[in-house]
C-alpha positions as CSV (number, residue, x, y, z in Angstrom):
1,M,-7.0,-12.9,30.2
2,K,-6.7,-10.7,27.1
3,V,-8.5,-12.3,25.5
4,G,-10.7,-14.1,27.4
5,I,-8.6,-17.5,28.5
6,D,-7.0,-17.8,31.9
7,E,-3.6,-18.8,31.3
8,G,-3.6,-21.2,34.0
9,Q,-6.1,-23.8,31.9
10,V,-3.8,-23.7,29.1
11,Y,-1.5,-26.8,28.0
12,F,1.2,-26.0,26.2
13,T,3.4,-28.1,24.4
14,N,5.3,-28.6,20.9
15,A,4.3,-29.6,17.3
16,L,8.7,-30.8,17.0
17,R,10.9,-32.1,20.2
18,C,13.8,-31.5,17.6
19,R,14.8,-27.6,17.0
20,P,15.5,-27.4,13.3
21,P,18.9,-25.6,12.3
22,I,18.5,-21.5,12.2
23,G,16.8,-20.1,9.3
24,Q,15.4,-23.8,8.6
25,A,11.9,-24.3,8.1
26,P,10.6,-28.2,10.2
27,P,11.8,-30.5,7.0
28,R,7.5,-32.8,6.2
29,E,10.0,-36.0,7.4
30,A,10.7,-34.1,10.8
31,I,6.8,-33.3,11.5
32,E,5.3,-36.2,10.0
33,A,7.8,-38.5,12.4
34,C,5.9,-36.4,15.9
35,R,2.6,-36.1,14.4
36,S,1.8,-39.5,17.0
37,R,3.9,-38.7,19.8
38,L,2.1,-35.2,19.4
39,L,-2.1,-36.7,18.4
40,S,-1.8,-38.7,21.6
41,E,-0.3,-35.7,23.9
42,V,-3.4,-33.6,22.8
43,G,-5.7,-36.3,23.2
44,S,-5.0,-37.1,26.6
45,T,-5.0,-33.6,27.5
46,Q,-8.8,-33.4,26.5
47,R,-9.0,-30.4,25.1
48,R,-12.4,-28.7,23.9
49,V,-9.8,-26.0,21.9
50,V,-6.4,-26.2,20.0
51,I,-4.8,-23.7,18.9
52,A,-2.5,-24.2,16.2
53,L,0.3,-21.7,15.9
54,G,2.3,-22.0,12.6
55,N,3.1,-23.7,10.5
56,S,4.4,-27.3,11.3
57,A,1.7,-27.4,14.0
58,V,-1.2,-26.8,11.3
59,R,0.3,-29.1,9.6
60,S,1.2,-31.9,12.1
61,L,-2.8,-31.3,13.6
62,L,-4.6,-31.6,10.8
63,N,-2.6,-34.0,8.6
64,N,-1.9,-32.2,5.2
65,H,1.5,-30.7,4.5
66,S,-0.1,-28.0,0.8
67,L,-1.3,-25.7,4.1
68,K,-0.1,-22.0,4.9
69,I,-0.6,-20.8,7.8
70,T,-0.6,-17.1,6.3
71,A,-3.4,-18.4,4.3
72,E,-5.2,-20.5,7.0
73,R,-4.5,-18.4,10.1
74,G,-8.1,-17.5,11.9
75,K,-9.8,-20.0,10.2
76,A,-11.1,-23.1,12.6
77,F,-11.0,-27.1,11.6
78,P,-13.6,-29.4,13.7
79,S,-11.5,-32.6,14.9
80,E,-11.5,-35.6,17.2
81,R,-9.7,-33.2,19.5
82,G,-11.7,-30.5,19.5
83,V,-12.0,-27.2,17.2
84,V,-8.5,-26.8,15.7
85,V,-7.8,-23.1,15.5
86,A,-5.0,-21.7,12.9
87,A,-2.7,-18.8,14.0
88,L,0.4,-17.2,13.5
89,H,3.7,-18.2,15.6
90,P,4.6,-15.3,18.2
91,A,8.0,-16.0,16.9
92,A,6.5,-14.6,13.0
93,V,4.1,-11.9,15.2
94,L,7.6,-10.0,17.1
95,R,8.8,-10.2,13.0
96,A,5.7,-9.4,11.3
97,F,4.7,-6.6,14.8
98,G,1.3,-5.7,12.2
99,E,-0.1,-8.9,13.0
100,Y,-0.4,-8.7,15.7
101,P,-4.5,-7.0,16.1
102,R,-4.8,-10.7,13.6
103,F,-3.1,-13.0,16.0
104,L,-4.9,-11.2,18.8
105,A,-8.7,-11.7,17.2
106,D,-7.5,-15.5,16.0
107,L,-6.7,-16.0,19.7
108,R,-10.2,-14.7,21.1
109,Y,-12.4,-16.5,18.3
110,A,-10.4,-19.5,19.7
111,A,-11.5,-18.4,23.3
112,G,-15.0,-18.0,22.1
113,F,-15.3,-22.0,21.5
114,L,-15.0,-22.3,25.4
115,D,-18.4,-21.0,25.6
116,G,-20.5,-23.1,23.2
117,Q,-19.4,-20.3,20.1
118,Q,-19.5,-22.1,16.2
119,I,-17.8,-22.1,13.9
120,K,-18.1,-19.3,11.7
121,S,-19.5,-20.0,8.1
122,P,-20.6,-18.0,5.0
123,G,-22.9,-20.6,3.6
124,T,-23.1,-22.1,0.1
125,T,-23.3,-19.7,-2.7
126,R,-26.0,-20.3,-5.1
127,W,-25.7,-18.5,-8.4
128,D,-27.7,-18.3,-11.5
129,L,-26.8,-18.0,-14.8
130,V,-28.2,-14.7,-16.7
131,T,-29.2,-15.5,-20.4
132,P,-31.1,-13.3,-23.3
133,F,-34.1,-15.4,-21.5
134,N,-33.7,-13.8,-18.2
135,I,-31.9,-10.8,-18.3
136,H,-34.5,-8.3,-17.9
137,R,-36.4,-9.9,-15.2
138,V,-33.1,-10.4,-13.3
139,V,-32.1,-6.8,-13.7
140,D,-35.4,-6.2,-12.6
141,V,-35.6,-8.1,-9.6
142,L,-31.4,-6.9,-8.4
143,L,-32.5,-2.3,-9.1
144,K,-35.2,-3.4,-6.4
145,Q,-32.8,-4.8,-3.9
146,P,-30.9,-2.4,-0.9
147,H,-27.6,-3.5,-1.3
148,L,-25.5,-5.1,-4.1
149,G,-22.4,-7.0,-3.7
150,A,-20.7,-7.1,-7.1
151,D,-16.8,-7.9,-8.3
152,V,-16.0,-8.3,-12.3
153,E,-12.6,-11.2,-13.4
154,T,-10.9,-10.0,-16.0
155,G,-8.5,-11.3,-18.5
156,G,-5.3,-8.6,-16.7
157,F,-4.8,-5.1,-14.8
158,N,-4.7,-3.0,-18.1
159,P,-8.5,-1.2,-18.0
160,R,-8.0,0.0,-21.6
161,S,-6.8,-2.8,-22.9
162,D,-7.3,-6.2,-21.5
163,L,-11.0,-8.1,-21.2
164,L,-14.0,-8.4,-18.9
165,L,-14.7,-11.6,-18.1
166,V,-17.9,-11.7,-16.1
167,L,-19.3,-9.6,-13.9
168,S,-21.1,-11.4,-10.6
169,V,-23.6,-9.6,-8.9
170,A,-24.8,-10.9,-4.5
171,W,-28.4,-9.1,-3.8
172,T,-28.3,-11.4,-0.3
173,T,-26.7,-14.1,1.9
174,N,-25.2,-17.1,-0.7
175,R,-27.9,-15.9,-3.9
176,V,-26.2,-14.3,-6.8
177,A,-26.1,-13.4,-10.4
178,V,-23.9,-13.8,-12.9
179,F,-23.2,-11.9,-16.3
180,P,-21.5,-13.8,-18.8
181,M,-18.7,-10.9,-20.2
182,H,-16.2,-12.9,-21.9
183,H,-16.3,-12.4,-26.1
184,P,-13.6,-10.0,-27.1
185,L,-14.6,-6.6,-27.8
186,D,-14.3,-5.6,-30.8
187,R,-12.5,-1.5,-31.0
188,E,-13.9,-1.0,-34.3
189,R,-17.9,-0.7,-32.8
190,N,-19.2,1.4,-31.0
191,L,-17.8,0.7,-27.8
192,L,-21.7,0.3,-26.1
193,E,-22.4,-2.5,-28.5
194,P,-20.0,-5.2,-29.4
195,Y,-20.8,-8.5,-29.9
196,H,-21.5,-10.5,-26.9
197,P,-23.7,-13.4,-26.8
198,L,-26.9,-11.7,-24.9
199,G,-26.9,-9.4,-27.8
200,H,-26.2,-6.8,-28.9
201,S,-28.3,-4.1,-26.4
202,F,-26.8,-6.3,-23.5
203,W,-24.2,-3.4,-23.2
204,K,-26.5,-0.7,-23.4
205,L,-29.4,-2.1,-20.8
206,I,-25.9,-3.3,-18.6
207,R,-25.2,0.9,-18.3
208,Y,-28.8,1.4,-17.6
209,F,-28.5,-1.2,-15.0
210,L,-25.2,0.3,-13.0
211,E,-25.6,3.5,-13.8
212,A,-29.4,3.3,-11.9
213,Q,-30.5,5.3,-8.8
214,G,-31.8,2.9,-5.9
215,P,-29.3,-0.1,-5.1
216,R,-26.3,1.3,-3.3
217,W,-23.0,-1.1,-5.1
218,I,-20.7,-2.5,-3.1
219,W,-17.2,-3.8,-4.2
220,H,-14.1,-4.7,-2.6
221,N,-10.8,-2.2,-4.2
222,G,-14.0,-1.0,-6.5
223,K,-11.9,1.5,-8.5
224,F,-10.0,-1.3,-10.0
225,D,-12.9,-3.2,-10.9
226,T,-15.2,-0.4,-12.3
227,A,-12.5,0.9,-14.1
228,F,-12.9,-2.0,-17.0
229,F,-17.0,-0.5,-17.2
230,H,-15.5,3.1,-17.8
231,T,-13.7,1.9,-20.5
232,L,-16.3,1.7,-21.7
233,G,-18.3,4.4,-21.2
234,I,-20.5,2.8,-18.1
235,D,-20.7,5.3,-15.2
236,A,-20.7,2.4,-13.0
237,R,-20.5,3.9,-9.1
238,V,-18.6,2.9,-6.2
239,D,-21.1,3.6,-3.4
240,E,-19.4,1.5,-0.9
241,D,-15.9,-0.6,-1.0
242,C,-15.5,-3.1,1.7
243,M,-11.6,-2.8,1.6
244,L,-11.3,1.0,1.8
245,M,-13.7,-0.2,4.7
246,H,-11.2,-2.4,6.2
247,Y,-8.4,0.1,5.6
248,T,-9.9,2.3,8.4
249,L,-10.2,-0.1,10.5
250,N,-6.6,-1.5,9.9
251,E,-4.3,1.1,8.8
252,Q,-1.5,-2.1,8.7
253,R,-0.6,-2.8,4.5
254,G,-1.4,-6.5,3.4
255,T,-4.9,-7.1,6.0
256,H,-6.9,-6.2,3.3
257,D,-7.6,-8.8,0.7
258,L,-11.1,-10.1,-0.3
259,A,-10.4,-14.2,0.6
260,Q,-8.3,-12.9,4.3
261,L,-11.2,-10.7,5.7
262,G,-13.6,-13.1,3.7
263,G,-11.9,-15.5,6.5
264,D,-11.2,-13.1,9.2
265,Y,-15.0,-12.3,9.2
266,L,-17.2,-14.7,7.9
267,G,-15.0,-17.7,7.9
268,A,-14.7,-18.6,4.0
269,P,-12.2,-20.9,3.4
270,N,-9.6,-19.9,0.6
271,W,-11.8,-20.8,-2.3
272,K,-9.4,-18.2,-4.1
273,D,-6.7,-21.0,-4.1
274,A,-8.4,-22.9,-4.2
275,M,-9.5,-22.6,-7.4
276,A,-6.7,-21.6,-8.8
277,Q,-5.2,-25.1,-8.0
278,E,-8.2,-26.9,-9.8
279,A,-7.6,-25.0,-13.1
280,I,-3.9,-25.9,-12.2
281,A,-4.5,-29.7,-11.7
282,K,-7.0,-29.1,-14.5
283,G,-4.2,-27.8,-17.1
284,Y,-5.8,-24.6,-17.7
285,I,-2.6,-22.7,-16.4
286,K,0.3,-23.6,-15.2
287,S,0.5,-20.4,-11.9
288,K,-1.6,-18.4,-10.3
289,Q,0.2,-15.3,-12.5
290,E,-2.0,-16.2,-15.4
291,S,-4.6,-14.5,-17.2
292,F,-7.6,-15.4,-15.9
293,A,-8.9,-15.9,-19.4
294,K,-7.8,-18.7,-19.5
295,I,-10.0,-20.3,-17.2
296,P,-13.2,-21.7,-18.8
297,P,-16.7,-20.4,-17.4
298,S,-17.3,-24.3,-15.5
299,I,-14.9,-23.0,-13.0
300,L,-14.4,-19.5,-13.6
301,Y,-18.1,-18.5,-12.8
302,P,-18.0,-19.8,-9.3
303,Y,-15.1,-18.7,-8.1
304,N,-16.2,-15.3,-9.4
305,A,-19.3,-15.3,-7.4
306,R,-18.0,-16.1,-4.2
307,D,-16.4,-12.9,-4.9
308,A,-19.7,-11.1,-4.9
309,D,-21.3,-13.2,-2.1
310,V,-18.5,-12.3,0.1
311,T,-17.7,-9.0,-0.6
312,L,-22.1,-8.3,0.3
313,Q,-21.5,-10.4,3.3
314,L,-18.3,-8.7,4.5
315,F,-19.8,-5.1,3.5
316,H,-22.8,-5.9,6.6
317,E,-20.0,-7.2,8.7
318,L,-17.6,-4.3,8.5
319,K,-20.9,-1.7,9.0
320,K,-21.3,-3.0,12.3
321,V,-17.9,-2.5,13.4
322,I,-17.5,1.0,11.6
323,T,-20.5,2.0,13.0
324,K,-19.3,1.9,17.3
325,R,-19.0,3.9,19.1
326,R,-15.3,3.5,19.8
327,N,-14.9,4.1,16.5
328,L,-16.8,7.7,16.1
329,G,-15.5,9.3,13.7
330,L,-13.9,6.8,11.1
331,P,-17.2,6.6,8.9
332,K,-17.0,9.8,8.2
333,L,-13.3,9.9,6.6
334,Y,-15.0,6.4,5.0
335,E,-17.4,8.7,3.7
336,H,-16.0,12.1,3.2
337,L,-12.3,11.1,2.1
338,L,-12.0,7.5,1.3
339,I,-15.1,6.8,-1.6
340,P,-14.7,10.1,-2.9
341,S,-10.7,9.6,-3.8
342,S,-11.8,6.2,-5.1
343,K,-13.8,7.5,-8.0
344,F,-11.1,10.5,-8.7
345,L,-7.6,8.5,-8.7
346,Q,-9.6,6.3,-11.0
347,E,-9.6,9.2,-12.6
348,V,-6.0,10.4,-12.2
349,E,-5.4,6.9,-13.5
350,H,-6.7,7.1,-16.8
351,T,-5.9,10.2,-17.8
352,G,-2.1,9.1,-17.0
353,M,1.4,10.7,-17.5
354,W,2.6,11.2,-21.3
355,V,5.8,10.0,-22.0
356,S,8.4,11.2,-24.4
357,T,10.7,7.9,-25.7
358,E,13.0,10.7,-27.1
359,Y,14.1,11.4,-23.2
360,L,13.3,8.4,-22.9
361,D,15.9,6.9,-24.8
362,Q,18.4,9.3,-23.2
363,A,17.8,9.0,-19.9
364,D,18.5,5.0,-21.1
365,E,22.2,6.1,-21.9
366,V,23.1,7.6,-19.4
367,Y,22.0,6.0,-16.5
368,Q,23.5,2.8,-18.8
369,A,26.9,4.9,-18.5
370,R,26.7,5.3,-14.6
371,A,25.9,2.0,-13.3
372,E,28.3,0.7,-15.3
373,A,30.7,3.4,-13.9
374,E,29.6,3.3,-10.6
375,R,30.1,-1.1,-10.7
376,Y,33.6,-0.8,-11.8
377,D,33.8,1.2,-8.3
378,I,33.0,-1.1,-6.7
379,L,34.9,-3.9,-8.5
380,K,38.4,-1.7,-7.7
381,V,36.9,-1.7,-3.8
382,V,35.8,-5.3,-3.5
383,E,38.8,-6.5,-5.8
384,P,41.5,-7.5,-2.9
385,L,38.4,-8.6,-0.4
386,W,36.8,-11.3,-3.6
387,D,38.2,-14.7,-3.2
388,P,35.8,-17.3,-5.8
389,Q,37.3,-20.4,-3.9
390,V,36.6,-19.1,-0.7
391,Y,33.5,-17.1,-1.8
392,A,32.1,-21.5,-3.3
393,K,33.4,-23.0,0.3
394,T,31.7,-20.6,2.7
395,T,28.3,-20.2,1.1
396,G,27.9,-23.6,-0.8
397,A,28.1,-21.9,-4.1
398,V,27.6,-24.5,-7.3
399,K,29.2,-21.9,-9.4
400,V,31.9,-20.4,-8.8
401,P,32.3,-16.3,-9.9
402,L,35.0,-15.6,-10.9
403,V,34.4,-11.3,-10.9
404,F,31.8,-9.9,-8.3
405,N,28.6,-9.5,-9.1
406,P,27.1,-7.2,-7.2
407,G,23.5,-7.2,-8.7
408,S,23.8,-10.3,-6.4
409,P,22.7,-10.1,-3.2
410,K,24.4,-13.8,-2.0
411,Q,27.2,-12.0,-3.2
412,K,26.5,-8.7,-1.2
413,L,26.0,-10.7,2.1
414,Y,29.3,-12.8,1.5
415,I,31.4,-9.7,1.1
416,L,29.9,-7.5,3.9
417,R,29.3,-9.8,6.4
418,D,31.7,-13.2,5.8
419,V,34.6,-11.0,4.9
420,L,34.2,-7.5,6.7
421,G,32.2,-8.7,9.7
422,H,28.7,-6.7,9.7
423,R,26.1,-8.3,11.7
424,I,23.4,-7.9,8.8
425,V,21.1,-10.5,7.2
426,N,20.2,-9.0,4.3
427,T,21.7,-6.8,1.5
428,R,18.4,-4.0,1.5
429,A,19.1,-0.5,1.1
430,A,17.6,0.4,4.9
431,T,20.2,-2.2,5.9
432,L,22.9,-0.3,4.1
433,E,22.2,2.9,5.2
434,A,22.6,1.8,8.8
435,L,26.3,0.5,8.6
436,P,29.2,2.8,9.0
437,K,30.1,4.4,6.1
438,N,32.5,3.0,4.6
439,D,34.8,2.9,0.5
440,L,33.0,0.3,-0.4
441,V,29.2,0.7,1.2
442,D,29.6,3.9,-0.4
443,A,30.1,2.7,-3.8
444,L,27.7,-0.6,-3.4
445,M,24.6,2.2,-2.5
446,K,25.4,4.9,-5.5
447,W,25.0,1.9,-7.5
448,M,21.6,0.3,-5.9
449,K,20.2,3.6,-6.5
450,T,20.9,4.1,-10.5
451,N,20.3,0.8,-10.3
452,K,16.7,1.6,-8.7
453,V,16.4,4.2,-11.8
454,I,16.5,1.7,-14.6
455,T,14.8,-0.9,-13.5
456,T,12.1,1.3,-12.2
457,Y,11.8,4.7,-14.1
458,I,13.8,3.2,-17.2
459,R,13.4,-0.4,-18.0
460,G,9.7,0.3,-16.2
461,V,8.3,3.4,-18.0
462,Q,9.2,1.5,-21.5
463,E,7.1,-1.7,-20.3
464,R,4.5,0.5,-20.0
465,I,4.2,2.4,-22.0
466,D,0.0,2.4,-23.1
467,E,-1.1,2.4,-27.0
468,D,-2.4,6.7,-26.1
469,G,1.5,6.6,-25.7
470,R,1.3,7.2,-21.6
471,V,2.1,5.5,-18.6
472,H,-0.9,5.1,-16.3
473,A,0.3,4.4,-12.8
474,T,-2.4,2.5,-10.2
475,Y,-2.6,5.3,-6.8
476,L,-2.8,3.1,-3.6
477,I,-5.5,4.9,-1.1
478,H,-4.5,1.6,1.0
479,G,-1.1,1.7,0.7
480,T,0.2,3.1,4.0
481,T,-0.3,2.8,7.5
482,T,0.4,6.8,7.3
483,G,-2.3,7.7,5.4
484,R,-0.3,8.7,2.5
485,L,-0.8,8.5,-1.4
486,S,1.1,6.1,-2.5
487,S,1.5,4.0,-6.4
488,R,3.1,2.2,-8.0
489,N,3.8,0.7,-11.8
490,P,5.5,3.2,-11.8
491,N,5.7,4.7,-8.1
492,M,4.6,8.4,-9.6
493,Q,5.4,9.9,-6.2
494,N,9.4,9.4,-5.9
495,V,10.3,9.9,-9.3
496,P,13.9,10.9,-8.5
497,R,14.5,15.1,-9.0
498,D,16.9,14.4,-12.1
499,P,16.1,16.4,-14.7
500,Y,17.2,13.1,-16.5
501,V,14.6,10.9,-15.1
502,R,11.7,13.5,-14.6
503,N,11.6,15.2,-18.5
504,I,10.6,11.3,-19.0
505,F,6.7,13.0,-18.3
506,Q,6.0,15.9,-20.1
507,A,3.3,17.0,-21.9
508,P,2.1,16.4,-25.7
509,E,1.7,18.5,-28.0
510,G,-0.7,21.2,-27.5
511,R,-0.6,20.9,-23.6
512,I,1.1,22.1,-20.6
513,L,2.2,21.3,-17.4
514,V,1.1,23.0,-13.7
515,E,2.8,21.4,-10.5
516,L,1.2,23.7,-7.9
517,D,3.2,22.9,-4.2
518,Y,2.2,23.2,-1.0
519,S,5.3,25.0,0.7
520,Q,6.6,23.4,3.8
521,V,4.0,22.4,3.6
522,E,5.0,19.3,6.7
523,L,6.1,22.0,8.9
524,R,3.1,24.7,9.2
525,V,1.0,21.5,10.0
526,L,3.4,21.0,12.6
527,A,3.1,24.5,14.1
528,V,-0.3,23.9,13.8
529,F,-1.0,21.3,15.7
530,S,1.6,21.7,18.5
531,D,0.2,26.2,18.3
532,D,3.7,26.6,18.4
533,A,4.6,30.9,19.0
534,F,7.6,30.7,17.5
535,L,6.5,28.9,14.4
536,K,3.1,30.4,13.7
537,S,4.5,33.5,14.0
538,V,6.9,33.0,11.3
539,Y,4.3,31.3,8.8
540,R,1.8,34.4,9.5
541,E,4.3,36.9,9.0
542,G,5.5,35.3,6.0
543,R,9.2,35.0,6.7
544,D,11.3,31.8,6.2
545,L,11.8,29.3,8.6
546,H,15.0,28.5,7.4
547,D,16.7,31.1,7.5
548,E,15.1,31.8,11.0
549,V,16.7,28.7,12.3
550,S,20.2,29.3,10.2
551,T,20.7,32.4,12.4
552,A,19.9,31.1,15.0
553,L,21.4,28.2,15.6
554,F,25.0,29.7,13.1
555,G,24.4,33.5,13.9
556,P,23.2,35.8,11.2
557,N,26.4,35.5,8.3
558,F,25.5,31.5,7.8
559,S,27.0,29.1,5.0
560,S,24.9,28.7,1.9
561,E,26.3,24.6,3.8
562,Q,25.0,26.1,6.6
563,R,21.9,27.0,5.7
564,I,21.1,23.5,3.8
565,R,21.9,22.1,7.5
566,A,18.9,24.0,8.8
567,K,16.7,22.6,5.7
568,F,17.8,19.2,6.3
569,L,17.0,20.1,10.8
570,N,13.5,21.7,9.9
571,F,12.2,18.4,7.6
572,G,14.0,16.3,10.1
573,I,12.3,17.3,13.4
574,A,8.7,16.8,11.2
575,Y,9.9,13.5,10.3
576,G,10.9,12.1,13.8
577,R,15.0,12.3,13.1
578,G,17.0,11.7,15.8
579,P,21.0,13.1,15.9
580,K,22.2,10.5,14.4
581,S,20.1,10.9,11.3
582,I,22.0,14.3,11.5
583,H,25.2,12.5,12.2
584,E,25.2,10.5,9.2
585,E,24.1,12.6,6.6
586,F,26.6,15.7,7.2
587,G,29.4,13.8,8.6
588,M,29.8,16.2,11.6
589,P,29.8,14.8,15.1
590,I,27.2,13.9,17.4
591,E,27.2,15.2,19.8
592,E,27.0,18.9,17.8
593,A,23.8,17.0,15.7
594,S,22.8,17.2,19.5
595,K,23.0,20.3,19.7
596,M,21.4,21.6,17.5
597,I,18.1,19.3,18.0
598,R,19.0,20.8,21.6
599,D,18.8,24.5,20.0
600,W,15.9,23.5,17.8
601,F,13.6,22.7,20.6
602,R,14.7,25.6,23.2
603,R,13.6,27.8,19.8
604,A,10.0,25.8,19.6
605,P,8.8,24.6,22.7
606,Q,6.0,23.6,21.5
607,A,7.3,21.9,18.8
608,A,9.0,20.1,21.2
609,S,6.1,19.8,23.6
610,Y,3.5,18.1,21.0
611,I,6.8,16.0,19.8
612,D,7.5,14.4,22.8
613,E,3.6,14.0,23.3
614,C,3.8,11.6,20.2
615,R,6.6,9.7,21.3
616,R,4.9,8.3,24.1
617,A,1.3,7.3,22.4
618,P,3.0,4.5,21.8
619,I,4.3,3.1,25.3
620,E,0.9,4.6,27.1
621,G,-0.9,2.7,24.1
622,R,-2.8,6.0,23.1
623,Q,-4.7,5.8,19.5
624,L,-2.8,9.2,17.6
625,K,-5.7,11.1,15.1
626,T,-5.8,13.4,12.2
627,P,-8.0,16.5,11.8
628,F,-9.8,13.5,9.0
629,G,-10.4,11.2,11.1
630,R,-7.3,8.7,10.6
631,R,-6.4,6.7,13.0
632,R,-2.9,5.6,13.7
633,R,-3.2,2.7,16.2
634,F,0.3,1.4,18.3
635,T,-0.6,-2.5,19.3
636,L,2.8,-4.6,20.1
637,V,5.5,-2.3,21.2
638,T,9.1,-3.8,21.5
639,R,12.5,-3.0,23.0
640,N,13.1,-4.0,18.9
641,N,10.7,-1.6,17.4
642,L,11.2,0.8,20.1
643,V,12.5,4.0,18.6
644,P,11.4,3.5,14.5
645,I,7.3,3.2,15.9
646,Q,8.2,6.2,17.7
647,N,9.5,8.2,14.9
648,E,6.5,6.7,13.4
649,A,4.6,8.2,15.6
650,V,6.0,11.8,15.6
651,N,5.5,11.8,11.3
652,F,2.2,10.1,12.0
653,A,-0.6,12.9,12.3
654,I,1.8,15.7,10.1
655,Q,2.5,13.7,7.0
656,S,-1.2,12.6,7.2
657,T,-2.3,15.3,7.3
658,A,0.0,16.7,4.5
659,S,-0.8,14.4,2.3
660,D,-4.9,14.7,2.6
661,L,-5.2,17.5,2.1
662,T,-3.5,17.7,-1.3
663,L,-5.6,14.4,-2.0
664,L,-8.5,17.0,-1.0
665,S,-7.9,19.9,-2.7
666,A,-7.5,17.8,-5.7
667,I,-11.0,16.5,-5.3
668,R,-12.2,19.9,-4.6
669,M,-10.8,21.4,-8.0
670,R,-11.6,18.5,-10.3
671,D,-14.9,19.4,-12.0
672,R,-13.5,23.5,-12.2
673,L,-11.1,22.3,-13.8
674,V,-12.7,20.0,-16.3
675,N,-15.1,21.9,-17.5
676,K,-13.7,25.4,-17.2
677,W,-10.0,24.4,-18.1
678,E,-10.3,21.2,-19.9
679,A,-7.7,20.2,-17.4
680,H,-7.8,17.3,-15.6
681,V,-4.9,16.3,-12.5
682,T,-2.0,13.6,-14.1
683,N,0.0,13.0,-11.1
684,L,0.3,13.6,-7.0
685,V,2.6,14.0,-5.3
686,H,2.1,14.3,-1.6
687,D,2.2,17.5,-1.6
688,S,2.1,18.4,-5.1
689,I,-0.2,18.3,-8.1
690,L,0.3,17.9,-10.9
691,V,-2.1,19.1,-14.0
692,E,-2.0,19.4,-18.1
693,A,-4.5,21.8,-19.4
694,P,-4.2,23.5,-23.3
695,E,-0.7,25.1,-23.8
696,D,-3.5,28.7,-25.2
697,G,-5.7,28.2,-22.2
698,D,-6.1,30.7,-19.1
699,L,-3.5,28.9,-17.6
700,D,-3.5,32.4,-15.0
701,G,-6.8,31.9,-14.2
702,M,-6.3,28.0,-13.5
703,I,-3.8,28.7,-11.3
704,A,-5.2,31.1,-9.1
705,Y,-8.3,29.1,-8.7
706,A,-6.2,26.2,-8.1
707,K,-4.1,28.0,-5.1
708,E,-7.3,29.4,-3.7
709,V,-8.5,25.5,-2.9
710,M,-5.0,24.2,-1.9
711,Q,-5.0,27.4,0.6
712,Q,-8.0,27.2,2.1
713,L,-8.8,23.9,2.4
714,P,-6.7,23.9,5.7
715,T,-8.2,26.9,6.6
716,T,-12.1,25.2,7.2
717,I,-10.3,21.8,8.5
718,L,-7.8,22.4,10.6
719,H,-9.1,26.0,12.4
720,T,-6.3,27.8,11.6
721,D,-4.9,30.9,11.0
722,V,-1.3,29.8,9.9
723,P,-0.9,30.6,6.2
724,F,-0.6,27.6,3.8
725,E,1.4,29.4,0.4
726,V,0.9,27.3,-2.4
727,D,4.0,27.5,-5.0
728,A,2.9,26.8,-9.0
729,K,5.3,26.2,-12.2
730,V,4.4,25.8,-15.4
731,G,6.6,23.5,-18.4
732,K,6.5,21.5,-20.7
733,K,8.8,18.7,-19.1
734,W,8.2,18.5,-15.3
735,G,12.0,18.2,-15.2
736,D,12.4,21.2,-16.6
737,F,9.3,23.7,-14.6
738,K,10.1,27.0,-14.5
739,G,8.0,29.5,-11.2
């Protein structure tokens, strides 16, 4: 009855009567062979609603083998046998438990048809092309509306070099104005007056339109869309953002796509896939990954108009949900942190980080040599285990490689699973880390780590250096379940501390880098949240926690190695790590690791109680919340995912709050940094802020101001007297900072 359906009234059957081989999807022939039997069986039960679970069921019932359940789930289809509602197969939900809320919502949607509910529909989008003859009248009408849903299509992902093709603006349900913008910009001209078919005054009018006060501008991932206008000097606003609004309601990754949400909330068919299929069928593009600049207006404009229409409708639906009593606190998170973050992080992306090509080439040489040496170490270990003929016979490989290739997941899986007997299904880094340590696993892990640096921070940076000599990463406000900021292309938040890598990123001539870093911020947050007397006294009195714990565990004459263990333990506690993690990190007996944790908890009993309370939350079905309003919902807990979910529960509020303190500090200091010191934030790394400033400026004054902002914010937000210390380092190269 959790979804409103009495289980006794449900008839269960299978789309297929024969089970395919493990790991293989049912072939089309099997689905077609069973289809007549399935339709006859379903028809004989005389049901008003049929729930199709998974690809085989939905393809059979709807007789369409091109359908994919990930695209069709949540949608309802009328049929002779009742309304067919597509949903993920339960086995898929158990593999990706973050999908459970949507699975539950799909079942509830299906249940609604038993009470006379109608199939959701966003209606038919009507769009009008803006021309030289109507543009002024259209703009006048649009500026009188309370809300405008907007969306752009571009020729690529780089706002500094790719084309802005079209802007669509929805002003009411199903009514959209389409502004063509597809002519290349002449960079020799004034950027506000590039050539445009509507005339040279077009961009001045667009600037007036987008910057005028009045309507609230609604986007979906507006940070991306408006960046193309900001490149032209047009300050397009993001007043509302459907992607960020939904992120407050569902923190799971991969659930915020406009087409997905349009289907979930409005019943919209997947218009993006339909557009791509039409463009491919007519020969304009060969795949969905090609530039939209190749797609003609006759196909692109209706698609873009649909985006804007759905954005406006989705905003009103999400607004109803976020303002419900059960979601108290989410509007504050959305309005006071996420929306300001969108504008601020767009500036950080635009600034980027300057790259020294000289150091990049040096790092390339060093890491290529390192990778080759580590590859040789792997081959020495694997040589007695590698038999090309046995490998080909076991795996069915067509080509027989004479030498083992550590870059081949298939070959690694064969050696580790089939030869050495490890029960694994893939060779990802996380999988190998969980294996018992041995020479081969250690060598593979070492090589994979080096190769990751080469692909992400050497090759990846080489490919992404822009005309200004900088890399411009994309920051994801919605990229993690904890709310911690993430980035990509390249990932600037996990840059290895190796100076060979960090020194790739430098300050250009006349500028200098300043790093402002919260000291032990996660542990200070733990002290506040747990109200632990020991932790609070350490920080109030300015003592060193790592020394304190080292003395408590090992006595006053502890060694440097013992202090490293204590430091690892301190941070490990905050990250939810247990005895196994410490045992593997230091190779100590697991009993000794367990004793270290027990001794730590005896020293900080209130922290132990807080951590235990967090661990119980998933089992008890409780949400966890932060002072910023973020929530962590534990919707599907099984025996298989309980331990990692409990670790996430311990870490969630601590990690999320530390990241938000850093982000909000950067937002608050931004205006003064720019206006007084001509300084710009160029990167954020979880608990630190990287600033680029004039080398001959008042660095001491700027650092003092930034420290004051960062130290004061926890007092205001967390209502605590626990001091949050900030360290400052300065240097030309990121890897050679000095305090």
